[in-house]
matplotlib code that plots the C-alpha trace (Angstrom):
import matplotlib.pyplot as plt

x = [0.0, 2.8, 4.7, 1.6, 1.2, 4.8, 4.6, 1.4, 3.3, 6.2, 3.8, 2.1, 5.4, 6.5, 3.2, 3.1, 6.8, 9.2, 7.3, 6.3, 9.8, 11.4, 9.7, 10.4, 13.7, 15.8, 18.4, 15.7, 14.3, 17.7, 18.0, 14.5, 15.2, 18.3, 16.5, 13.8, 16.4, 17.9, 14.4, 13.9, 16.9, 15.1, 13.1, 9.4, 9.6, 12.3, 10.3, 7.2, 9.1, 10.6, 7.2, 5.7, 8.7, 8.2, 4.5, 5.3, 7.7, 5.1, 2.4, 4.5, 5.6, 2.1, 0.6, 3.0, 2.1, -1.6, -1.2, 0.6, -2.0, -4.9, -3.2, -2.7, -6.3, -7.5, -5.5, -6.9, -10.4, -10.1, -9.0, -11.7, -14.4, -13.5, -13.9, -17.4, -18.9, -19.2, -16.8, -18.4, -16.7, -18.2, -16.4, -17.0, -15.3, -15.2, -12.9, -11.0, -9.3, -9.1, -11.7, -10.1, -10.6, -7.4, -8.7, -11.4, -9.2, -9.0, -11.7, -14.4, -12.4, -11.1, -7.7, -6.0, -5.6, -3.7, -1.6, -0.6, 0.2, 1.8, 2.9, 5.8, 7.2, 7.3, 8.9, 8.7, 11.8, 11.7, 14.5, 13.3, 15.0, 14.1, 10.3, 10.9, 7.5, 5.4, 7.5, 7.2, 3.4, 3.0, 5.3, 3.0, -0.1, 1.6, 2.6, -1.1, -2.3, 0.2, -0.4, 3.4, 5.7, 7.3, 11.0, 11.6, 12.4, 16.0, 17.1, 19.1, 22.5, 23.5, 20.9, 21.5, 21.6, 24.3, 22.7, 23.9, 20.8, 18.9, 15.2, 15.9, 17.8, 14.7, 11.7, 10.9, 11.1, 9.7, 6.6, 6.3, 6.3, 4.0, 1.4, 0.8, 1.0, -2.8, -2.5, 0.8, 3.6, 6.8, 10.2, 13.6, 15.4, 14.8, 16.2, 19.5, 18.1, 15.4, 17.9, 20.1, 17.2, 16.4, 17.7, 18.3, 18.7, 15.7, 14.4, 14.9, 12.3, 11.0, 7.2, 5.9, 4.8, 1.3, 0.7, -2.6, -3.2, -4.1, -0.6, 1.0, -1.3, -0.7, 3.0, 4.6, 2.7, 3.7, 7.4, 7.0, 5.6, 8.4, 11.3, 9.9, 11.5, 11.2, 13.0, 11.3, 13.7, 13.1, 9.6, 8.5, 5.0, 4.9, 1.3, -1.7, -3.2, -6.7, -7.2, -10.2, -11.3, -10.1, -6.5, -6.7, -7.4, -4.5, -2.3, -3.6, -2.8, 0.8, 1.4, -0.3, 0.1, 2.5, 5.5, 7.0, 10.2, 13.0, 13.3, 16.4, 14.6, 11.4, 13.2, 15.2, 12.2, 9.9, 12.6, 12.6, 8.8, 9.0, 11.5, 9.3, 6.3, 8.4, 9.0, 5.5, 2.2, 1.8, 4.3, 4.2, 6.3, 7.4, 8.7, 10.8, 12.1, 14.5, 17.4, 19.6, 18.1, 14.6, 15.3, 17.1, 14.3, 11.7, 13.4, 12.6, 14.7, 15.1, 17.1, 20.7, 22.0, 24.3, 25.8, 22.5, 21.6, 25.0, 24.9, 21.3, 21.6, 24.5, 22.5, 19.5, 21.5, 21.1, 17.5, 18.0, 14.3, 13.3, 11.9, 13.2, 11.3, 11.1, 11.3, 8.5, 6.2, 6.8, 6.1, 2.9, 1.7, 2.5, 5.2, 7.9, 8.5, 8.3, 11.5, 12.0, 11.2, 8.0, 6.9, 7.4, 5.5, 2.6, 2.4, 2.5, -0.2, -2.3, -2.1, 0.8, 2.5, 6.2, 6.3, 5.1, 7.5, 8.7, 10.2, 11.8, 12.3, 14.8, 18.1, 20.8, 19.2, 20.4, 22.2, 22.7, 22.2, 21.8, 18.6, 17.2, 17.8, 14.7, 12.5, 14.4, 13.8, 10.1, 10.0, 12.8, 11.7, 13.2, 14.4, 15.7, 16.6, 20.3, 19.6, 17.5, 19.3, 22.9, 25.4, 22.5, 22.1, 25.6, 24.9, 22.3, 24.1, 25.6, 22.2, 19.7, 16.8, 17.1, 17.2, 14.1, 12.4, 13.1, 11.7, 8.6, 7.7, 8.3, 6.2, 3.4, 3.2, 3.0, -0.1, 0.0, 2.0, 3.0, 4.0, 6.0, 6.3, 3.8, 6.4, 6.2, 7.0, 4.6, 1.8, 2.3, 2.4, -0.7, -2.5, -1.3, -2.5, -5.9, -6.1, -5.3, -8.4, -7.9, -5.1, -4.5, -2.1, -1.7, -0.6, 0.5, -1.5, 1.8, 0.2, -1.8, 0.6, 3.5, 1.8, 1.1, 4.7, 5.8, 3.4, 4.1, 6.0, 3.1, 0.4, -0.1, 0.4, -3.3, -4.3, -1.6, -2.7, -6.3, -5.5, -3.3, -6.1, -8.4, -6.2, -5.5, -9.2, -9.4, -5.7, -6.0, -6.5, -10.2, -11.7, -14.0, -11.6, -11.2, -14.1, -13.6, -11.8, -10.2, -6.5, -3.6, -4.7, -1.7, -2.6, -6.3, -6.9, -10.7, -11.3, -9.6, -10.9, -13.5, -15.7, -14.8, -11.4, -10.4, -6.9, -4.1, -0.4, 2.6, 5.7, 4.3, 3.5, -0.2, -1.6, -5.0, -6.2, -7.0, -9.5, -8.8, -6.0, -6.5, -3.9, -4.0, -3.3, -2.5, -6.2, -6.6, -4.6, -7.1]
y = [0.0, 2.4, 1.6, 2.2, 5.7, 6.5, 5.6, 7.7, 10.6, 10.2, 10.2, 13.3, 15.2, 14.0, 15.3, 18.6, 19.6, 17.7, 17.4, 21.1, 22.3, 20.3, 22.5, 25.8, 25.6, 22.5, 23.7, 24.2, 20.8, 19.1, 20.9, 19.8, 16.3, 16.2, 17.6, 15.0, 12.2, 13.6, 13.9, 10.2, 9.6, 11.3, 9.0, 9.7, 9.3, 12.0, 14.3, 13.9, 14.4, 17.6, 19.0, 18.1, 19.6, 22.9, 23.0, 22.4, 25.3, 27.6, 26.4, 26.9, 30.4, 31.6, 29.8, 31.6, 35.0, 34.2, 33.0, 36.2, 38.4, 36.4, 36.6, 40.3, 40.8, 38.6, 40.6, 43.9, 42.4, 41.2, 44.6, 46.5, 44.1, 44.5, 48.3, 47.9, 45.4, 45.5, 43.4, 41.9, 40.8, 39.0, 39.3, 39.2, 41.8, 39.4, 37.1, 39.5, 42.7, 43.6, 43.9, 41.7, 38.1, 37.2, 33.9, 35.8, 38.3, 36.4, 33.7, 35.6, 35.9, 32.3, 33.8, 30.9, 29.2, 32.2, 32.4, 28.7, 28.8, 32.3, 34.3, 32.0, 33.2, 37.0, 38.8, 42.2, 43.4, 46.5, 48.6, 50.3, 53.5, 55.5, 55.1, 51.4, 50.1, 52.1, 50.9, 47.2, 47.6, 49.1, 46.6, 43.8, 45.6, 46.3, 42.6, 41.7, 44.1, 42.7, 39.1, 38.7, 37.0, 39.5, 39.1, 40.1, 43.8, 44.9, 47.7, 50.6, 50.7, 54.0, 56.3, 59.1, 56.7, 54.4, 51.4, 47.9, 46.1, 43.8, 42.9, 39.8, 41.8, 43.9, 41.7, 38.1, 37.1, 33.6, 34.9, 37.7, 35.1, 32.6, 35.0, 36.7, 33.5, 33.5, 37.0, 37.2, 34.7, 36.0, 34.5, 35.4, 35.5, 34.6, 31.0, 30.9, 28.6, 31.2, 34.1, 32.2, 31.5, 35.2, 36.8, 40.2, 41.2, 42.6, 45.8, 48.8, 51.6, 54.2, 54.8, 58.3, 59.3, 58.3, 56.1, 54.5, 50.7, 51.5, 52.9, 49.6, 47.6, 49.9, 50.8, 48.1, 45.0, 44.9, 45.3, 42.6, 40.2, 40.8, 40.8, 38.4, 40.5, 44.3, 46.1, 49.1, 51.6, 54.5, 53.1, 55.7, 56.9, 55.2, 54.0, 56.3, 56.8, 56.4, 52.7, 50.4, 49.1, 45.6, 46.9, 49.1, 46.0, 44.2, 47.2, 46.5, 42.9, 43.6, 46.5, 45.2, 41.5, 40.5, 42.6, 41.3, 42.6, 40.0, 38.5, 40.4, 43.7, 42.6, 41.4, 44.5, 46.8, 44.9, 45.2, 48.9, 48.9, 47.0, 49.4, 52.4, 50.7, 49.8, 53.5, 54.7, 53.0, 55.1, 56.8, 59.2, 58.6, 61.4, 61.0, 64.1, 64.0, 66.8, 65.3, 67.4, 65.7, 66.4, 70.0, 70.5, 68.8, 71.1, 74.3, 75.9, 78.1, 77.4, 80.3, 79.0, 81.9, 81.6, 78.4, 76.6, 78.0, 76.8, 73.3, 72.6, 74.1, 71.8, 68.7, 70.0, 69.7, 65.9, 66.5, 67.9, 68.2, 70.3, 73.7, 76.8, 77.4, 80.4, 79.6, 82.1, 80.6, 77.0, 78.0, 79.8, 76.7, 74.5, 72.5, 73.1, 70.6, 71.9, 72.4, 70.2, 73.2, 73.9, 70.3, 70.6, 73.8, 72.3, 69.3, 71.4, 73.6, 70.5, 69.5, 67.1, 67.5, 67.7, 64.3, 62.7, 60.0, 60.7, 58.3, 60.3, 58.4, 60.1, 59.9, 62.4, 65.7, 68.8, 70.9, 68.0, 68.4, 72.2, 71.7, 69.0, 70.8, 73.0, 69.9, 68.1, 71.1, 70.9, 67.1, 65.7, 62.1, 62.0, 58.7, 57.4, 53.9, 54.7, 55.6, 52.6, 49.9, 50.7, 48.1, 45.9, 48.4, 48.1, 45.5, 47.8, 51.1, 50.9, 50.3, 53.2, 51.1, 48.6, 51.5, 53.0, 49.6, 49.6, 53.1, 52.0, 49.2, 51.4, 54.2, 51.8, 50.4, 53.9, 55.2, 58.4, 59.0, 62.5, 63.1, 66.1, 66.7, 64.0, 62.2, 58.7, 56.8, 58.9, 58.3, 54.6, 54.5, 56.6, 54.3, 51.2, 52.6, 53.5, 50.0, 48.7, 50.4, 54.1, 54.6, 58.3, 60.0, 63.7, 65.7, 69.3, 71.8, 73.4, 76.1, 77.7, 76.9, 78.8, 82.2, 81.3, 80.4, 83.8, 85.6, 83.5, 86.3, 88.7, 86.7, 85.0, 81.2, 80.5, 82.4, 80.6, 77.2, 77.9, 78.9, 75.8, 73.5, 75.4, 75.1, 71.4, 70.4, 67.8, 66.9, 65.0, 61.5, 61.1, 58.2, 60.3, 63.3, 62.2, 61.1, 57.7, 57.9, 61.3, 61.9, 59.6, 56.0, 54.8, 57.3, 56.8, 53.1, 53.4, 50.5, 48.1, 49.4, 47.4, 49.0, 46.5, 44.9, 42.6, 41.3, 42.1, 41.7, 43.9, 42.5, 39.0, 39.5, 39.3, 42.2, 43.3, 46.6, 49.6, 51.9, 55.6, 55.4, 58.3, 60.8, 59.5, 62.1, 64.7, 65.1, 66.8, 69.7, 70.5]
z = [0.0, 0.9, -2.2, -4.4, -2.7, -3.3, -7.0, -7.3, -5.8, -8.2, -11.2, -10.0, -9.6, -13.1, -14.6, -12.7, -12.4, -14.7, -18.0, -18.1, -17.3, -20.2, -22.7, -20.9, -18.9, -19.2, -16.7, -14.0, -14.9, -14.3, -10.8, -9.9, -10.9, -8.8, -5.8, -6.3, -6.3, -3.1, -1.6, -1.8, 0.4, 3.3, 5.5, 5.8, 9.6, 9.8, 7.6, 9.7, 12.9, 11.6, 10.6, 14.0, 15.8, 13.8, 14.6, 18.2, 18.4, 16.8, 19.1, 22.2, 21.2, 20.3, 23.4, 25.8, 24.3, 24.6, 28.2, 29.1, 27.5, 29.1, 32.5, 32.2, 31.2, 34.0, 36.6, 35.2, 35.1, 38.7, 39.9, 38.0, 39.0, 42.7, 42.4, 41.0, 43.5, 47.2, 49.3, 52.3, 55.5, 58.4, 61.7, 65.4, 67.5, 70.4, 68.3, 66.1, 67.1, 63.4, 60.7, 58.0, 56.9, 55.1, 53.6, 51.7, 50.0, 46.8, 47.0, 45.2, 41.9, 41.5, 41.7, 43.4, 40.0, 38.7, 41.8, 41.6, 37.9, 37.4, 40.3, 41.0, 37.7, 38.4, 41.3, 42.9, 44.7, 46.9, 48.3, 51.5, 52.7, 55.8, 55.9, 56.7, 57.9, 55.5, 52.6, 53.6, 54.0, 50.6, 49.0, 50.1, 48.8, 45.4, 45.1, 45.8, 43.1, 40.5, 41.7, 41.9, 44.4, 46.8, 47.6, 51.3, 51.1, 50.9, 53.2, 51.8, 53.6, 52.0, 53.5, 55.9, 58.9, 57.4, 59.0, 57.9, 59.3, 57.1, 57.3, 59.4, 61.9, 62.7, 61.9, 62.3, 58.6, 58.9, 60.7, 58.0, 55.2, 56.9, 58.3, 55.0, 52.9, 52.3, 50.8, 49.0, 48.2, 49.8, 49.4, 51.0, 47.6, 44.0, 43.4, 41.6, 38.9, 38.0, 38.1, 35.6, 33.4, 33.0, 29.8, 31.6, 35.2, 37.1, 35.7, 38.1, 38.3, 40.8, 40.6, 41.2, 44.7, 45.7, 42.6, 42.2, 41.7, 38.1, 37.6, 38.7, 36.4, 33.4, 33.8, 36.0, 35.1, 31.3, 32.3, 34.9, 32.4, 30.0, 32.5, 35.1, 37.9, 38.7, 41.5, 42.9, 44.5, 46.9, 47.8, 50.3, 49.7, 46.3, 46.8, 47.3, 50.7, 49.3, 48.5, 48.4, 51.8, 50.9, 50.4, 53.5, 55.5, 53.9, 55.1, 58.6, 58.4, 57.4, 59.8, 63.0, 62.6, 59.9, 61.1, 64.4, 65.8, 66.4, 69.8, 71.0, 70.3, 72.0, 75.1, 75.8, 75.0, 77.4, 80.1, 79.7, 80.0, 83.2, 84.6, 83.8, 85.4, 88.4, 89.1, 88.4, 87.7, 84.5, 82.3, 79.3, 76.2, 73.9, 70.4, 70.5, 66.9, 67.2, 65.4, 62.9, 59.8, 60.9, 61.6, 58.3, 56.4, 58.0, 56.9, 60.2, 62.5, 66.2, 67.4, 67.0, 64.9, 61.9, 63.3, 63.1, 59.7, 58.3, 59.9, 59.0, 55.5, 54.8, 55.8, 53.8, 50.6, 50.6, 49.4, 45.9, 45.2, 48.2, 47.4, 49.1, 52.3, 54.7, 58.4, 59.2, 56.6, 57.8, 61.4, 60.6, 58.7, 61.7, 60.0, 62.5, 65.4, 68.9, 70.8, 73.9, 76.0, 74.1, 74.5, 78.2, 78.4, 76.5, 78.8, 81.9, 80.5, 79.8, 83.5, 83.6, 87.0, 87.4, 89.0, 85.8, 84.5, 80.9, 78.5, 75.7, 72.4, 70.1, 68.3, 68.6, 69.8, 68.0, 70.5, 72.9, 76.7, 76.4, 74.3, 76.6, 79.9, 79.9, 79.5, 82.3, 84.6, 84.0, 84.4, 86.5, 86.1, 82.6, 81.1, 77.8, 76.6, 77.1, 80.8, 81.5, 79.5, 80.3, 79.0, 77.7, 74.9, 73.6, 70.9, 69.4, 69.4, 65.9, 64.4, 64.3, 63.0, 65.8, 68.4, 66.8, 67.1, 70.8, 71.1, 69.2, 71.6, 74.7, 73.2, 72.2, 75.7, 77.3, 79.0, 77.0, 73.9, 72.7, 69.1, 68.0, 64.3, 63.4, 61.4, 59.9, 63.1, 65.1, 62.6, 62.6, 66.4, 66.7, 64.3, 66.1, 69.5, 67.9, 66.6, 70.1, 71.6, 71.2, 73.7, 74.1, 71.7, 71.9, 68.8, 69.2, 67.3, 66.2, 63.9, 66.8, 69.6, 67.9, 68.5, 72.1, 72.8, 71.3, 73.6, 76.7, 78.6, 77.9, 79.8, 83.1, 83.3, 84.0, 80.8, 78.8, 80.2, 79.4, 75.8, 75.3, 76.3, 74.0, 70.9, 71.7, 71.3, 68.6, 69.1, 72.4, 71.0, 71.4, 69.5, 67.4, 66.7, 63.0, 60.8, 59.1, 55.8, 56.6, 57.4, 56.8, 56.9, 58.8, 61.6, 61.4, 60.3, 60.4, 58.1, 60.6, 63.9, 65.7, 68.4, 71.2, 70.6, 73.4, 72.7, 70.2, 70.0, 69.8, 68.2, 68.9, 72.5, 73.6, 75.4, 76.6, 75.3, 77.5, 75.9, 76.4, 78.9, 81.3, 82.3, 85.9, 88.5, 85.8, 85.2, 88.5, 87.2, 84.5]

ax = plt.figure().add_subplot(projection="3d")
ax.plot(x, y, z, "-o")
ax.set_aspect("equal")
plt.show()
């Protein structure tokens, strides 16, 4: 049968190719005949195999392109559909102290199939700088938006603080990965085998400040699909504050539960808390934030003359994009941090007695002991981590981020927390304390207080005290002082606050909440 088919094929070629060519182009006919003779030497099985192999390559190439396009469209469709429909959560405040249900984040879209098949192939890498916790939180959210695997964030070792700490030196990395595993796949590093398979190294880019989820889908996702790995640098405030409630809840899961400090940090911080409570039943913590970099960034003037202007001006040069500011204008807008003396005057005017025990969280204070002395005169029971920990603090001294983590825990555990310039750490702490049951956090109304401090010597203390209390209304940490959805989400995490939280954890340690901690005996001075 096969031989008959072969003979028929030969006759067909003779009739259609060789015979016509003899009458038109004999040379071409001879070449065709030679090729035909060579063609018979090729095995039919080899020919069929070659054809099938070629078809397979074409199918594989076109199929991969189609899969990428389909996946991209499914991610976009998933995101847009979530914006159009309500997302329902059921929770019991007697069980959860946070209003999120991690297992339902993706269940309504069938996204587990995508995650299992695709997100292990693309990776988001983030370089965190000085706004550490905020950058880590937003890195997880962006990975969720892109349905990508997140590589544990890398810390920038070349920032102003020159800190060589890595993520694992500050946070419990295994807990971070496991706790958030239902929301985002997180790995410690991209496997060497995958790195070697990449045609090009990870693409590096810096998204604009306060970018929306749509920006990441439209601008970052296509690059991610082509390059398989994208590294996002300088990631501070690269995601908008205003997100869908679902993503705000994810922010809370990362911030208040996914991030645990390492055991050495927790142990020394809890020892400081015990020492503060051993001296007084309640203590007040102040995040003073009067370091040289903060003052230089603010563009304010604090009375140090030409020496201050020169020193802070030199530090300010590290921010090339900062606009020229006037000290008077910034102060009138309430953008200048209070001096330690002004913080002490505000507290005394609010009714805090001079026997109040203060824990002061700060780095290197600009002006040193001379700047701090007025605050110490107003509150003799003045303590810092260096004073309380002694030699136990030695292993942490070279690492500013670990020292800040110790301050964070001691401030979180305080009965009253005082912010100064409302910086990033202060905002996160204030939000964490609200999430824990509206523990009192006092924010100075710097814009209106500045005029009172200037006129202090022109009025009696009772009048000054009464005016301070008046301008501080709405800044005393009351549960309803900010309407839900207003303000910075990290400071006012309204989407995640239950009405009656019973138990939560700080850095992995369980703790019962205390709603609206009172000022103790300081209330009597009001």
